[in-house]
KOLGU-384987 format. One record per atom (N, C-alpha, C): residue number from 1; residue in one letter; atom name; x, y, z negated. Coordinates in steps of 0.02 Angstrom, whole numbers. Example, Ala and Ser with C-alpha at 12.3 -4.5 7.8 and 13.67 -1.06 7.14 Angstrom:
2
<r k="1" r="a" a="N" xx="660" yy="-284" zz="-390"/>
<r k="1" r="a" a="CA" xx="615" yy="-225" zz="-390"/>
<r k="1" r="a" a="C" xx="660" yy="-165" zz="-390"/>
<r k="2" r="s" a="N" xx="642" yy="-112" zz="-354"/>
<r k="2" r="s" a="CA" xx="684" yy="-53" zz="-357"/>
<r k="2" r="s" a="C" xx="645" yy="2" zz="-394"/>
This chain:
113
<r k="1" r="m" a="N" xx="42" yy="-58" zz="0"/>
<r k="1" r="m" a="CA" xx="0" yy="0" zz="0"/>
<r k="1" r="m" a="C" xx="45" yy="62" zz="0"/>
<r k="2" r="i" a="N" xx="20" yy="114" zz="30"/>
<r k="2" r="i" a="CA" xx="56" yy="177" zz="34"/>
<r k="2" r="i" a="C" xx="18" yy="229" zz="-5"/>
<r k="3" r="y" a="N" xx="55" yy="266" zz="-48"/>
<r k="3" r="y" a="CA" xx="25" yy="319" zz="-88"/>
<r k="3" r="y" a="C" xx="51" yy="386" zz="-62"/>
<r k="4" r="e" a="N" xx="7" yy="434" zz="-59"/>
<r k="4" r="e" a="CA" xx="26" yy="501" zz="-36"/>
<r k="4" r="e" a="C" xx="50" yy="543" zz="-95"/>
<r k="5" r="t" a="N" xx="93" yy="590" zz="-79"/>
<r k="5" r="t" a="CA" xx="117" yy="638" zz="-129"/>
<r k="5" r="t" a="C" xx="91" yy="707" zz="-112"/>
<r k="6" r="r" a="N" xx="100" yy="753" zz="-158"/>
<r k="6" r="r" a="CA" xx="76" yy="822" zz="-146"/>
<r k="6" r="r" a="C" xx="115" yy="856" zz="-90"/>
<r k="7" r="t" a="N" xx="174" yy="832" zz="-75"/>
<r k="7" r="t" a="CA" xx="213" yy="862" zz="-21"/>
<r k="7" r="t" a="C" xx="199" yy="831" zz="46"/>
<r k="8" r="g" a="N" xx="155" yy="780" zz="47"/>
<r k="8" r="g" a="CA" xx="139" yy="746" zz="110"/>
<r k="8" r="g" a="C" xx="183" yy="687" zz="124"/>
<r k="9" r="l" a="N" xx="232" yy="674" zz="82"/>
<r k="9" r="l" a="CA" xx="274" yy="615" zz="91"/>
<r k="9" r="l" a="C" xx="236" yy="553" zz="68"/>
<r k="10" r="s" a="N" xx="252" yy="498" zz="99"/>
<r k="10" r="s" a="CA" xx="221" yy="435" zz="80"/>
<r k="10" r="s" a="C" xx="268" yy="395" zz="35"/>
<r k="11" r="v" a="N" xx="239" yy="362" zz="-15"/>
<r k="11" r="v" a="CA" xx="277" yy="320" zz="-61"/>
<r k="11" r="v" a="C" xx="249" yy="249" zz="-57"/>
<r k="12" r="q" a="N" xx="293" yy="202" zz="-42"/>
<r k="12" r="q" a="CA" xx="273" yy="132" zz="-39"/>
<r k="12" r="q" a="C" xx="262" yy="105" zz="-109"/>
<r k="13" r="s" a="N" xx="216" yy="57" zz="-116"/>
<r k="13" r="s" a="CA" xx="203" yy="27" zz="-181"/>
<r k="13" r="s" a="C" xx="265" yy="-7" zz="-209"/>
<r k="14" r="e" a="N" xx="308" yy="-32" zz="-165"/>
<r k="14" r="e" a="CA" xx="370" yy="-64" zz="-189"/>
<r k="14" r="e" a="C" xx="414" yy="-14" zz="-226"/>
<r k="15" r="l" a="N" xx="415" yy="48" zz="-202"/>
<r k="15" r="l" a="CA" xx="454" yy="100" zz="-235"/>
<r k="15" r="l" a="C" xx="424" yy="115" zz="-304"/>
<r k="16" r="l" a="N" xx="358" yy="118" zz="-308"/>
<r k="16" r="l" a="CA" xx="327" yy="129" zz="-373"/>
<r k="16" r="l" a="C" xx="341" yy="73" zz="-421"/>
<r k="17" r="e" a="N" xx="341" yy="11" zz="-396"/>
<r k="17" r="e" a="CA" xx="357" yy="-46" zz="-438"/>
<r k="17" r="e" a="C" xx="428" yy="-39" zz="-467"/>
<r k="18" r="k" a="N" xx="475" yy="-20" zz="-425"/>
<r k="18" r="k" a="CA" xx="544" yy="-10" zz="-448"/>
<r k="18" r="k" a="C" xx="548" yy="49" zz="-495"/>
<r k="19" r="y" a="N" xx="509" yy="100" zz="-483"/>
<r k="19" r="y" a="CA" xx="511" yy="159" zz="-527"/>
<r k="19" r="y" a="C" xx="487" yy="141" zz="-597"/>
<r k="20" r="f" a="N" xx="434" yy="102" zz="-601"/>
<r k="20" r="f" a="CA" xx="409" yy="82" zz="-668"/>
<r k="20" r="f" a="C" xx="460" yy="38" zz="-704"/>
<r k="21" r="q" a="N" xx="496" yy="-4" zz="-667"/>
<r k="21" r="q" a="CA" xx="549" yy="-44" zz="-699"/>
<r k="21" r="q" a="C" xx="604" yy="2" zz="-723"/>
<r k="22" r="y" a="N" xx="621" yy="52" zz="-684"/>
<r k="22" r="y" a="CA" xx="670" yy="103" zz="-705"/>
<r k="22" r="y" a="C" xx="647" yy="138" zz="-768"/>
<r k="23" r="l" a="N" xx="582" yy="155" zz="-772"/>
<r k="23" r="l" a="CA" xx="556" yy="188" zz="-831"/>
<r k="23" r="l" a="C" xx="561" yy="143" zz="-893"/>
<r k="24" r="v" a="N" xx="549" yy="79" zz="-884"/>
<r k="24" r="v" a="CA" xx="556" yy="31" zz="-940"/>
<r k="24" r="v" a="C" xx="627" yy="38" zz="-967"/>
<r k="25" r="n" a="N" xx="676" yy="38" zz="-923"/>
<r k="25" r="n" a="CA" xx="746" yy="43" zz="-945"/>
<r k="25" r="n" a="C" xx="760" yy="110" zz="-978"/>
<r k="26" r="q" a="N" xx="732" yy="164" zz="-951"/>
<r k="26" r="q" a="CA" xx="742" yy="230" zz="-979"/>
<r k="26" r="q" a="C" xx="712" yy="236" zz="-1049"/>
<r k="27" r="f" a="N" xx="653" yy="208" zz="-1059"/>
<r k="27" r="f" a="CA" xx="622" yy="209" zz="-1125"/>
<r k="27" r="f" a="C" xx="662" yy="166" zz="-1173"/>
<r k="28" r="f" a="N" xx="685" yy="108" zz="-1150"/>
<r k="28" r="f" a="CA" xx="723" yy="64" zz="-1193"/>
<r k="28" r="f" a="C" xx="787" yy="98" zz="-1219"/>
<r k="29" r="k" a="N" xx="818" yy="139" zz="-1177"/>
<r k="29" r="k" a="CA" xx="880" yy="174" zz="-1196"/>
<r k="29" r="k" a="C" xx="869" yy="221" zz="-1255"/>
<r k="30" r="i" a="N" xx="808" yy="243" zz="-1266"/>
<r k="30" r="i" a="CA" xx="793" yy="289" zz="-1321"/>
<r k="30" r="i" a="C" xx="810" yy="257" zz="-1388"/>
<r k="31" r="l" a="N" xx="796" yy="193" zz="-1395"/>
<r k="31" r="l" a="CA" xx="804" yy="160" zz="-1459"/>
<r k="31" r="l" a="C" xx="877" yy="161" zz="-1484"/>
<r k="32" r="p" a="N" xx="926" yy="138" zz="-1446"/>
<r k="32" r="p" a="CA" xx="994" yy="141" zz="-1472"/>
<r k="32" r="p" a="C" xx="1020" yy="212" zz="-1482"/>
<r k="33" r="i" a="N" xx="996" yy="258" zz="-1441"/>
<r k="33" r="i" a="CA" xx="1017" yy="328" zz="-1450"/>
<r k="33" r="i" a="C" xx="994" yy="353" zz="-1518"/>
<r k="34" r="r" a="N" xx="932" yy="337" zz="-1536"/>
<r k="34" r="r" a="CA" xx="906" yy="359" zz="-1601"/>
<r k="34" r="r" a="C" xx="937" yy="320" zz="-1658"/>
<r k="35" r="e" a="N" xx="944" yy="254" zz="-1649"/>
<r k="35" r="e" a="CA" xx="974" yy="213" zz="-1702"/>
<r k="35" r="e" a="C" xx="1045" yy="236" zz="-1720"/>
<r k="36" r="d" a="N" xx="1082" yy="256" zz="-1669"/>
<r k="36" r="d" a="CA" xx="1151" yy="279" zz="-1680"/>
<r k="36" r="d" a="C" xx="1154" yy="353" zz="-1698"/>
<r k="37" r="e" a="N" xx="1096" yy="384" zz="-1704"/>
<r k="37" r="e" a="CA" xx="1091" yy="456" zz="-1721"/>
<r k="37" r="e" a="C" xx="1134" yy="499" zz="-1676"/>
<r k="38" r="e" a="N" xx="1134" yy="482" zz="-1612"/>
<r k="38" r="e" a="CA" xx="1173" yy="522" zz="-1564"/>
<r k="38" r="e" a="C" xx="1142" yy="591" zz="-1556"/>
<r k="39" r="k" a="N" xx="1185" yy="639" zz="-1544"/>
<r k="39" r="k" a="CA" xx="1163" yy="708" zz="-1536"/>
<r k="39" r="k" a="C" xx="1124" yy="719" zz="-1471"/>
<r k="40" r="t" a="N" xx="1128" yy="671" zz="-1426"/>
<r k="40" r="t" a="CA" xx="1096" yy="677" zz="-1361"/>
<r k="40" r="t" a="C" xx="1022" yy="656" zz="-1363"/>
<r k="41" r="f" a="N" xx="997" yy="634" zz="-1420"/>
<r k="41" r="f" a="CA" xx="928" yy="608" zz="-1424"/>
<r k="41" r="f" a="C" xx="878" yy="659" zz="-1397"/>
<r k="42" r="s" a="N" xx="878" yy="719" zz="-1423"/>
<r k="42" r="s" a="CA" xx="829" yy="769" zz="-1403"/>
<r k="42" r="s" a="C" xx="835" yy="786" zz="-1329"/>
<r k="43" r="t" a="N" xx="896" yy="795" zz="-1306"/>
<r k="43" r="t" a="CA" xx="908" yy="811" zz="-1235"/>
<r k="43" r="t" a="C" xx="883" yy="754" zz="-1190"/>
<r k="44" r="y" a="N" xx="897" yy="693" zz="-1210"/>
<r k="44" r="y" a="CA" xx="877" yy="635" zz="-1170"/>
<r k="44" r="y" a="C" xx="801" yy="631" zz="-1164"/>
<r k="45" r="v" a="N" xx="765" yy="636" zz="-1219"/>
<r k="45" r="v" a="CA" xx="692" yy="629" zz="-1215"/>
<r k="45" r="v" a="C" xx="661" yy="690" zz="-1180"/>
<r k="46" r="q" a="N" xx="690" yy="748" zz="-1188"/>
<r k="46" r="q" a="CA" xx="665" yy="807" zz="-1151"/>
<r k="46" r="q" a="C" xx="674" yy="798" zz="-1076"/>
<r k="47" r="s" a="N" xx="731" yy="771" zz="-1057"/>
<r k="47" r="s" a="CA" xx="745" yy="759" zz="-986"/>
<r k="47" r="s" a="C" xx="697" yy="706" zz="-957"/>
<r k="48" r="l" a="N" xx="686" yy="653" zz="-994"/>
<r k="48" r="l" a="CA" xx="640" yy="601" zz="-971"/>
<r k="48" r="l" a="C" xx="569" yy="628" zz="-967"/>
<r k="49" r="q" a="N" xx="550" yy="669" zz="-1015"/>
<r k="49" r="q" a="CA" xx="483" yy="699" zz="-1012"/>
<r k="49" r="q" a="C" xx="476" yy="745" zz="-952"/>
<r k="50" r="a" a="N" xx="527" yy="785" zz="-938"/>
<r k="50" r="a" a="CA" xx="525" yy="829" zz="-880"/>
<r k="50" r="a" a="C" xx="517" yy="789" zz="-816"/>
<r k="51" r="e" a="N" xx="552" yy="733" zz="-812"/>
<r k="51" r="e" a="CA" xx="546" yy="690" zz="-754"/>
<r k="51" r="e" a="C" xx="475" yy="663" zz="-746"/>
<r k="52" r="l" a="N" xx="445" yy="640" zz="-801"/>
<r k="52" r="l" a="CA" xx="377" yy="613" zz="-797"/>
<r k="52" r="l" a="C" xx="326" yy="666" zz="-779"/>
<r k="53" r="v" a="N" xx="334" yy="726" zz="-806"/>
<r k="53" r="v" a="CA" xx="288" yy="780" zz="-790"/>
<r k="53" r="v" a="C" xx="295" yy="797" zz="-716"/>
<r k="54" r="g" a="N" xx="356" yy="800" zz="-692"/>
<r k="54" r="g" a="CA" xx="367" yy="812" zz="-621"/>
<r k="54" r="g" a="C" xx="339" yy="758" zz="-577"/>
<r k="55" r="c" a="N" xx="347" yy="696" zz="-598"/>
<r k="55" r="c" a="CA" xx="320" yy="640" zz="-560"/>
<r k="55" r="c" a="C" xx="244" yy="642" zz="-557"/>
<r k="56" r="k" a="N" xx="215" yy="660" zz="-614"/>
<r k="56" r="k" a="CA" xx="141" yy="665" zz="-618"/>
<r k="56" r="k" a="C" xx="116" yy="719" zz="-570"/>
<r k="57" r="e" a="N" xx="154" yy="773" zz="-564"/>
<r k="57" r="e" a="CA" xx="135" yy="826" zz="-518"/>
<r k="57" r="e" a="C" xx="149" yy="807" zz="-445"/>
<r k="58" r="f" a="N" xx="198" yy="765" zz="-434"/>
<r k="58" r="f" a="CA" xx="219" yy="745" zz="-367"/>
<r k="58" r="f" a="C" xx="174" yy="691" zz="-337"/>
<r k="59" r="v" a="N" xx="157" yy="641" zz="-377"/>
<r k="59" r="v" a="CA" xx="116" yy="585" zz="-353"/>
<r k="59" r="v" a="C" xx="46" yy="591" zz="-384"/>
<r k="60" r="d" a="N" xx="-2" yy="612" zz="-343"/>
<r k="60" r="d" a="CA" xx="-70" yy="623" zz="-368"/>
<r k="60" r="d" a="C" xx="-100" yy="562" zz="-402"/>
<r k="61" r="l" a="N" xx="-79" yy="504" zz="-381"/>
<r k="61" r="l" a="CA" xx="-105" yy="442" zz="-408"/>
<r k="61" r="l" a="C" xx="-98" yy="438" zz="-484"/>
<r k="62" r="f" a="N" xx="-45" yy="468" zz="-511"/>
<r k="62" r="f" a="CA" xx="-33" yy="464" zz="-583"/>
<r k="62" r="f" a="C" xx="-83" yy="506" zz="-623"/>
<r k="63" r="n" a="N" xx="-119" yy="550" zz="-589"/>
<r k="63" r="n" a="CA" xx="-169" yy="590" zz="-623"/>
<r k="63" r="n" a="C" xx="-234" yy="551" zz="-635"/>
<r k="64" r="t" a="N" xx="-237" yy="489" zz="-610"/>
<r k="64" r="t" a="CA" xx="-298" yy="450" zz="-616"/>
<r k="64" r="t" a="C" xx="-296" yy="400" zz="-674"/>
<r k="65" r="d" a="N" xx="-240" yy="396" zz="-708"/>
<r k="65" r="d" a="CA" xx="-233" yy="348" zz="-763"/>
<r k="65" r="d" a="C" xx="-206" yy="383" zz="-825"/>
<r k="66" r="s" a="N" xx="-245" yy="384" zz="-877"/>
<r k="66" r="s" a="CA" xx="-227" yy="420" zz="-938"/>
<r k="66" r="s" a="C" xx="-166" yy="391" zz="-972"/>
<r k="67" r="r" a="N" xx="-148" yy="330" zz="-956"/>
<r k="67" r="r" a="CA" xx="-89" yy="300" zz="-987"/>
<r k="67" r="r" a="C" xx="-25" yy="336" zz="-969"/>
<r k="68" r="f" a="N" xx="-25" yy="368" zz="-910"/>
<r k="68" r="f" a="CA" xx="34" yy="406" zz="-891"/>
<r k="68" r="f" a="C" xx="42" yy="466" zz="-938"/>
<r k="69" r="l" a="N" xx="-13" yy="496" zz="-957"/>
<r k="69" r="l" a="CA" xx="-12" yy="551" zz="-1006"/>
<r k="69" r="l" a="C" xx="12" yy="526" zz="-1074"/>
<r k="70" r="t" a="N" xx="-5" yy="465" zz="-1091"/>
<r k="70" r="t" a="CA" xx="19" yy="435" zz="-1154"/>
<r k="70" r="t" a="C" xx="95" yy="431" zz="-1155"/>
<r k="71" r="l" a="N" xx="125" yy="413" zz="-1099"/>
<r k="71" r="l" a="CA" xx="198" yy="411" zz="-1096"/>
<r k="71" r="l" a="C" xx="229" yy="480" zz="-1110"/>
<r k="72" r="i" a="N" xx="200" yy="530" zz="-1080"/>
<r k="72" r="i" a="CA" xx="223" yy="599" zz="-1090"/>
<r k="72" r="i" a="C" xx="213" yy="620" zz="-1162"/>
<r k="73" r="s" a="N" xx="158" yy="600" zz="-1191"/>
<r k="73" r="s" a="CA" xx="143" yy="617" zz="-1261"/>
<r k="73" r="s" a="C" xx="190" yy="583" zz="-1310"/>
<r k="74" r="i" a="N" xx="208" yy="522" zz="-1297"/>
<r k="74" r="i" a="CA" xx="257" yy="487" zz="-1340"/>
<r k="74" r="i" a="C" xx="322" yy="525" zz="-1341"/>
<r k="75" r="l" a="N" xx="344" yy="546" zz="-1283"/>
<r k="75" r="l" a="CA" xx="406" yy="585" zz="-1279"/>
<r k="75" r="l" a="C" xx="399" yy="652" zz="-1315"/>
<r k="76" r="q" a="N" xx="340" yy="683" zz="-1310"/>
<r k="76" r="q" a="CA" xx="330" yy="746" zz="-1346"/>
<r k="76" r="q" a="C" xx="334" yy="735" zz="-1421"/>
<r k="77" r="y" a="N" xx="309" yy="679" zz="-1446"/>
<r k="77" r="y" a="CA" xx="315" yy="664" zz="-1517"/>
<r k="77" r="y" a="C" xx="389" yy="660" zz="-1537"/>
<r k="78" r="f" a="N" xx="429" yy="627" zz="-1496"/>
<r k="78" r="f" a="CA" xx="501" yy="622" zz="-1511"/>
<r k="78" r="f" a="C" xx="534" yy="691" zz="-1510"/>
<r k="79" r="i" a="N" xx="513" yy="733" zz="-1463"/>
<r k="79" r="i" a="CA" xx="541" yy="800" zz="-1459"/>
<r k="79" r="i" a="C" xx="522" yy="840" zz="-1521"/>
<r k="80" r="s" a="N" xx="460" yy="835" zz="-1542"/>
<r k="80" r="s" a="CA" xx="436" yy="872" zz="-1600"/>
<r k="80" r="s" a="C" xx="461" yy="844" zz="-1665"/>
<r k="81" r="n" a="N" xx="479" yy="780" zz="-1666"/>
<r k="81" r="n" a="CA" xx="501" yy="746" zz="-1728"/>
<r k="81" r="n" a="C" xx="566" yy="708" zz="-1715"/>
<r k="82" r="p" a="N" xx="620" yy="743" zz="-1701"/>
<r k="82" r="p" a="CA" xx="682" yy="708" zz="-1683"/>
<r k="82" r="p" a="C" xx="713" yy="666" zz="-1739"/>
<r k="83" r="k" a="N" xx="692" yy="677" zz="-1799"/>
<r k="83" r="k" a="CA" xx="719" yy="638" zz="-1856"/>
<r k="83" r="k" a="C" xx="669" yy="587" zz="-1882"/>
<r k="84" r="c" a="N" xx="619" yy="570" zz="-1841"/>
<r k="84" r="c" a="CA" xx="570" yy="520" zz="-1864"/>
<r k="84" r="c" a="C" xx="605" yy="453" zz="-1876"/>
<r k="85" r="e" a="N" xx="574" yy="412" zz="-1915"/>
<r k="85" r="e" a="CA" xx="604" yy="348" zz="-1935"/>
<r k="85" r="e" a="C" xx="617" yy="304" zz="-1873"/>
<r k="86" r="v" a="N" xx="670" yy="266" zz="-1877"/>
<r k="86" r="v" a="CA" xx="688" yy="220" zz="-1823"/>
<r k="86" r="v" a="C" xx="631" yy="171" zz="-1810"/>
<r k="87" r="a" a="N" xx="597" yy="149" zz="-1862"/>
<r k="87" r="a" a="CA" xx="542" yy="102" zz="-1854"/>
<r k="87" r="a" a="C" xx="486" yy="133" zz="-1810"/>
<r k="88" r="v" a="N" xx="474" yy="197" zz="-1818"/>
<r k="88" r="v" a="CA" xx="424" yy="232" zz="-1777"/>
<r k="88" r="v" a="C" xx="448" yy="236" zz="-1705"/>
<r k="89" r="v" a="N" xx="511" yy="252" zz="-1696"/>
<r k="89" r="v" a="CA" xx="539" yy="255" zz="-1628"/>
<r k="89" r="v" a="C" xx="534" yy="187" zz="-1595"/>
<r k="90" r="r" a="N" xx="551" yy="135" zz="-1632"/>
<r k="90" r="r" a="CA" xx="548" yy="67" zz="-1604"/>
<r k="90" r="r" a="C" xx="476" yy="50" zz="-1582"/>
<r k="91" r="r" a="N" xx="428" yy="64" zz="-1626"/>
<r k="91" r="r" a="CA" xx="358" yy="49" zz="-1610"/>
<r k="91" r="r" a="C" xx="335" yy="87" zz="-1548"/>
<r k="92" r="e" a="N" xx="351" yy="151" zz="-1545"/>
<r k="92" r="e" a="CA" xx="329" yy="192" zz="-1488"/>
<r k="92" r="e" a="C" xx="365" yy="175" zz="-1424"/>
<r k="93" r="v" a="N" xx="429" yy="158" zz="-1428"/>
<r k="93" r="v" a="CA" xx="466" yy="137" zz="-1369"/>
<r k="93" r="v" a="C" xx="436" yy="74" zz="-1340"/>
<r k="94" r="f" a="N" xx="423" yy="25" zz="-1382"/>
<r k="94" r="f" a="CA" xx="393" yy="-37" zz="-1356"/>
<r k="94" r="f" a="C" xx="322" yy="-27" zz="-1331"/>
<r k="95" r="k" a="N" xx="286" yy="20" zz="-1361"/>
<r k="95" r="k" a="CA" xx="220" yy="38" zz="-1335"/>
<r k="95" r="k" a="C" xx="227" yy="69" zz="-1265"/>
<r k="96" r="a" a="N" xx="275" yy="113" zz="-1257"/>
<r k="96" r="a" a="CA" xx="287" yy="145" zz="-1192"/>
<r k="96" r="a" a="C" xx="307" yy="94" zz="-1139"/>
<r k="97" r="i" a="N" xx="350" yy="47" zz="-1159"/>
<r k="97" r="i" a="CA" xx="371" yy="-6" zz="-1112"/>
<r k="97" r="i" a="C" xx="311" yy="-48" zz="-1091"/>
<r k="98" r="s" a="N" xx="267" yy="-63" zz="-1138"/>
<r k="98" r="s" a="CA" xx="207" yy="-101" zz="-1121"/>
<r k="98" r="s" a="C" xx="163" yy="-62" zz="-1072"/>
<r k="99" r="i" a="N" xx="156" yy="2" zz="-1084"/>
<r k="99" r="i" a="CA" xx="117" yy="44" zz="-1039"/>
<r k="99" r="i" a="C" xx="148" yy="46" zz="-969"/>
<r k="100" r="c" a="N" xx="213" yy="53" zz="-966"/>
<r k="100" r="c" a="CA" xx="247" yy="53" zz="-900"/>
<r k="100" r="c" a="C" xx="234" yy="-12" zz="-862"/>
<r k="101" r="n" a="N" xx="238" yy="-68" zz="-898"/>
<r k="101" r="n" a="CA" xx="225" yy="-132" zz="-866"/>
<r k="101" r="n" a="C" xx="152" yy="-139" zz="-843"/>
<r k="102" r="k" a="N" xx="106" yy="-113" zz="-883"/>
<r k="102" r="k" a="CA" xx="36" yy="-115" zz="-863"/>
<r k="102" r="k" a="C" xx="23" yy="-70" zz="-803"/>
<r k="103" r="l" a="N" xx="54" yy="-12" zz="-801"/>
<r k="103" r="l" a="CA" xx="46" yy="33" zz="-743"/>
<r k="103" r="l" a="C" xx="76" yy="1" zz="-681"/>
<r k="104" r="k" a="N" xx="134" yy="-30" zz="-689"/>
<r k="104" r="k" a="CA" xx="165" yy="-65" zz="-632"/>
<r k="104" r="k" a="C" xx="119" yy="-119" zz="-606"/>
<r k="105" r="d" a="N" xx="91" yy="-159" zz="-652"/>
<r k="105" r="d" a="CA" xx="46" yy="-213" zz="-631"/>
<r k="105" r="d" a="C" xx="-16" yy="-185" zz="-596"/>
<r k="106" r="k" a="N" xx="-41" yy="-130" zz="-621"/>
<r k="106" r="k" a="CA" xx="-101" yy="-99" zz="-591"/>
<r k="106" r="k" a="C" xx="-87" yy="-77" zz="-520"/>
<r k="107" r="f" a="N" xx="-33" yy="-40" zz="-510"/>
<r k="107" r="f" a="CA" xx="-19" yy="-12" zz="-444"/>
<r k="107" r="f" a="C" xx="5" yy="-64" zz="-395"/>
<r k="108" r="v" a="N" xx="38" yy="-115" zz="-419"/>
<r k="108" r="v" a="CA" xx="60" yy="-170" zz="-375"/>
<r k="108" r="v" a="C" xx="0" yy="-214" zz="-358"/>
<r k="109" r="s" a="N" xx="-44" yy="-227" zz="-407"/>
<r k="109" r="s" a="CA" xx="-102" yy="-269" zz="-393"/>
<r k="109" r="s" a="C" xx="-151" yy="-237" zz="-345"/>
<r k="110" r="e" a="N" xx="-151" yy="-171" zz="-342"/>
<r k="110" r="e" a="CA" xx="-194" yy="-136" zz="-294"/>
<r k="110" r="e" a="C" xx="-174" yy="-151" zz="-223"/>
<r k="111" r="v" a="N" xx="-111" yy="-170" zz="-212"/>
<r k="111" r="v" a="CA" xx="-87" yy="-189" zz="-146"/>
<r k="111" r="v" a="C" xx="-121" yy="-253" zz="-123"/>
<r k="112" r="v" a="N" xx="-132" yy="-299" zz="-170"/>
<r k="112" r="v" a="CA" xx="-161" yy="-363" zz="-155"/>
<r k="112" r="v" a="C" xx="-234" yy="-357" zz="-136"/>
<r k="113" r="k" a="N" xx="-269" yy="-309" zz="-166"/>
<r k="113" r="k" a="CA" xx="-341" yy="-301" zz="-154"/>
<r k="113" r="k" a="C" xx="-357" yy="-283" zz="-83"/>
């Protein structure tokens, strides 16, 4: 399946599938950054959030599923609470990974229909 973007470019479903796998990896990276109390934590999550907001604006399809907004909101929580407990970061990271996998399954399964 081909998805249109706001710029008129077409995005293949295979690219979206790879993008969601990339997002899984990006969210997973948050956990060791926070566990090790690296100074880059805030910058990293701000950058990932900026990417997701940009992607949401670029690919209209993402405006149809509220779970994409949940991913952005999880990152906003980390930005607003950079010293939150590691257990909270772990829970939210794995929640975000689950959402990414569900979104990937949704958009890939639409190809089959």
